[in-house]
N, C-alpha and C positions, 0 to 999 in steps of 0.2 A: 473703130470697128465695130460689127452691130457682132451681137453672140449668135451662135447657128440657131436655127430653126426649133432643134428638136433636144435645146437645153433644159435638162430637167432639174430646176430649183430647190423644188419643195415637195412634199406629198401630195400635196393639193394638183403640182402639176403634172404625175404621173399619173394622179386618179382620171384625172381628166384625159391624156394620150391614153393609159390605159383601156378606160371604157371605150372609149371610140372605136376601137380593135375587136371591140367583144358584142357578139351576135346578139340582142334582145332577150332576149331567154335564158342566155349566160351573166350578161350584167347584169340583168331584174335578180337572177339567183344572189349572185356576190352580194349584189350592193343593199338590196331590201334587206325587212325585218318582217316581224310579225304585224297582223292586221297596219294600225295608224301610221307606224314609225318612229312614235313618240321617243320609245327607250334610244332607239337606232340615232334618233338626232339629238339628243339629251344626254347621250354617250362621249360625245366630242363637246359638244355647247356645255357642257358641265366642267370643263378645265376654264374656261374663262369667266367665271367667277375668284377663281385667285388669280391674285397678282404679285409678281414676287419683291421683296426687300431685299437689295441687289448693297453689300458692302465694300468698302473701298478701299483703295492703298492696301491691296491684299495681292504676295509675293504669287502669282498664281503661273509661271514658268514650266512647275514640274507638277502636273497633277498626277494625283492616283483614281485612275477608272474602272480599272478592274477587280474581280469580284468572283467567288470561290460557288458553286453550283454543282451537285452529285460528285464532290469531289476531284473539280477540275477548276482552274482558273480560264474568265473568257474576258475581253477584251472591255467591255462593261455590262450591266445587269439589263440584257435585254434579252428575249428568245422570242422565235416563232410559233404564235402560237398551232393546235391543230384545226386545218382546216382541208376539208374535204374539197375532192373532186377537181386538186388543180390541174390537171390532162386536161381539163375542159377550157382554163385560161390560155394554154401554151401547151405541145405536146410530151418538152420534155417535163410539166408537174412540177410532185415532189423532187424528182430526181434532181434539177436545176435548182430549186426552195436548197435541197437538201449542201449540193455542191458552193452558193453562195455563203449561206450561214458559217462553213469549213471555212471559208477564205476570211471571211469578218471573224470569226473565231467567238459565233456567238449559239446557245442550244438551240434544237427543233426539235418541239413535241410535232409525234407523225400522228393523223388522223386512221381512225379504222375505216371511213368512209376515205382514205387514200387509193385511188386511181394507181397506184403501184406497189408492191410487196414491199414490207418494211424491209429485209433481209437487202434489196435493189437502193433502198433510199440509204441505209448506212453504206455501203457501199461504193454510193457515188461519191462520196469524198472522203475517203478515208486516205486517197491520195493527193488529194487537195489542199497545197499550200496554204496555213493562215496567218493572217496579217501578224497576230504576235506570235514570235514561237515560243515552242513549248519542248523546251528542252527534256522535258520527263515525260513524255507522251512518245512512243515509239508513233514515225511515219504515219506507216498503216493503222495505226488506230487515231489517228484526227481526226475532226470533223463532227465528235461529242462532244460528251454522252448526249445521247437522244431520249427522251420519253414517250412513250405509248400512251396515246388517249382511247381510253376505253368505255360504251357505253353498259350502261347496265342491262344484261342480254337475257330473251326467255333459254336461249339453251346453254348451259354450263359447258357442254364440250367444246363450242365455239368459244365462250370467253377465254378458256384453257389453252386453245389452238393460237389464239392471238396472243395472250401473255406466255407462254411458248415460243413463240415465234420471236416474240421484241426480247426479249431478256437472250436467248441466243445470240438475237443481230447483236448487242449488246446495249442495248437499254437499259437503263438504271432508275425509271421512273414510271410509276403510273397515273395519270390525269386520269381517276374515275369520273364522266362528266354524269354530275348528279340530280340536274335541275330538266332534263330532259325523259320520262316516263312516258311520253306521248310526245309528237309531233308541234309545235306551235304554229298558230294558222296564218298562214302565208296565201296573201290573197293573187299577189302580181304569180306565183308558182300552179295554181289553181289556175288562171287565166291563161297562164302559157301553157298550160299542161305541163309541164317540168319534164321532162325525161335525160335522164344522163345519157349525153349522147352515143349514137352509135360506135363502136370499139373500144369504152373506153368499160371497165369492171369494177368492182369493190373488190380484190381479188383477200385483203386480209377479214374479209364478209364470207368469201367464197363465193359470191355472184355472178354472172357471167354477164357478159353485154348484153346476150340474148333475152337473158332473165328480165334484165333492166328494160329493156324495149317492153317487154310485157304488165307491166305496175307504173305507178306514179311512184314521185317522190315519198308521198306521204305511206302509201300503205305496205310502201317495202321497207319502212321503218318502221311499220305498229308492225307489219308482220317479225320484226326481228328483235324490238326495245322492249323489255320490260316494264310493265309500267307496276308490280308486286315487288320491288325492289325496297329495302329497307338499310338502318342503318346495322343490322343483328343481322341481314343475311349477308351481305355484303363484304363487310368490312371482315370478319372471322376469316369468310372463306377465302378472301385474296389473301389474306396470310398465311392460309394453311398451304395457298400451290405458289407463292415465288418471294421470291427475297430482295424484287422490289422495290423501289418508295413510293407509299402509298397519298397520291396525294389529292384534294376532295374539290373539283373545277366546280362551278354554281355558287355559290356560295357568297349571301348578299347580308347572311345576321348574323349579331353577335352570338344567339342561337347557336346555328349550326356550326360555328366554330368550336365551343365550348365541345360541342358535340365530339367534332373531331379530336379532338384533344381529348376526350373525356375514351375515343376507340383507340386514338392510340397511332393516328394518322401523324406522318411524315411533314406535311402541310396544306394548306388550302391555295386557292386561286379566286379572288373576288372575280366574279365574272357571270355577265346575267346572259353568255351564249350568241353576244353581238348584237342584242335587240333580239334575235331571231325565233325565243319563245315565247314569253310570254310578254307583252308588251303591258307596255305604264310600269313596270316596277323603277326599282331607281338606279341611275346611273354608276356606273361600276365604281366614278372615282368619289360620289356621295356616298356610297356603304363603304367605302375604306375604313376612312377614322376609327368607327364602330365596331369592325371585325378586327383594325389593331387591337383596342385597347382590350377586346374582347383576349385576343391571344396572350397577353402580358408576356410578350420572349416567349412562350414557352413553345410555338409554334410556326412554323415560318407560314410568312402570309408575302402573297404575287397580288398582281392583279392584270387585267384583260379590256380592253372594252375602249373603245373609240381616241384611244393615241396619236395622233398626228404628226406631234412635231417630235424632236429631241427637247423642248419646253414641256413636254405635257411628261414626259417622263422623267424629271425632273420635279414635278410638281408631285407624281405618284408619288417617288420616295421621300419627298419633302414630306406626306402626308401618314408614311408607317410603311410603303410597300417596298419591299427587299428587293424587287424585281420586277421587270416590265414585260409581257407577250402582246405580240401585236399580228392579227389576224389580214384582214381585208390588205392594205397598203401592200403585202406579200407578194395578193394577186395582183393586183391593180402593174406591180414591179414586172409581173408572169408576162401580165399580159404586154405588155408595152414592149419588154426587150427581150423575154426569158429569164438568163441564170443573169445576164448584165442588168436587165431590169431590177428584177433583186437586190443584185448590188449594191444599182444605185443608191435603193432603197435603204438600205442596211446602211449604207456610208450619211446618205443624209443625217439619218438621226443620231450616228454615232458623232457627228461631226457639227450638230443641232446641239446635242445635250452635250456638249465639251465644251462650247461654246458657251452656253448658257454657266456650267461651272464658274468657267473665268471670270464672266462679266458680274455675276453673284458675290464672286471672290471667295469661291469654294473650293477648298485643296483636294478633297478625300469625299469618298460617297459618306463617312462617317460623320461628316461634319452639315449635311443636309438634315436639317432637323425641321419642325413646323417653325420654328422662327424666320427659316425662309419664306415664307408666306404671308400674305395679308387675305382678305375675304371680303368681296364684294357684298354690303349690307345691302335692303332693299329695298330701303330708303337711296341710296348709293353712299354712301359715306362705306372708307372702307377701316377694318379692324385688325390688327393683327393676329393670326393663331395662337 
């Protein structure tokens, strides 16, 4: 019997199917990055420099994949990155993503550029049954906790409003996006005269659909975001107005990890904004080792960018990341089949990660160390890490 024509076996399958359903303007907004797309490409291909070193004759009948974040236990160390304008991919947008995350029992970070309010995004998942029973968590509070992504904005009252709403809705952490004092140069957005589609708004930023039609994405971003941000300006203020954890998203260097430690932040997310800001920066998986070394176990280190398989998740953990976040695959899942499409993406990543652990002979997350990997040298030879 031949398989059904819509069988989705990999993230690449879903990327192809989902991208075909998107109009050109939306497809290029989601899939492209800045200028020459070097970083977009290398975020994914950088994982190919690493090879697995499996151990054999290991009993892998009972694996331990669960991990704790924001004081909650999740199915495995994967989260959904803050990705804006999700209703451009599917009318249910972030609501569908939230429900899928709850079913798979993984965390979700909500973008400030979400097309639904954070309250509705969190509420969408409260009655959704998780794949792993959580007896200590009331049913009405399942589907989280969430993080809120926050840009450094020109308006403190607007920042305060976002934080207050997010914390009241149940968010437990802030992902302060620190790499965006200005918008990256995105040729496709200019060529397509990109606008957020009619009928969609930015409710967390109090920007209506009508207002969005009168401005380009670049001009709207410039009017909102602050280019005068600094560690001294942002971190103490955040500490003074919220009890949520403070994470710095967009870190690529040891120097900034050390500053995050110095300023008492709870964690960093090694990220280059999916290659959408400054093109030519180092791929996140290549920046990860130096950031982990600088952390010295004193601050938590997560990573996003370029993950396209459960094997990529395994490699990131072996290189020292505690948690891995994905963005574009979720959008492709939304475009492909809404909530069901996102669920398929998450199930693929879970099953591939679990199978990778079994075939490499690792039973727990703590077992995954650099010894699990070898690196391909420029001359083609292989060296263990």
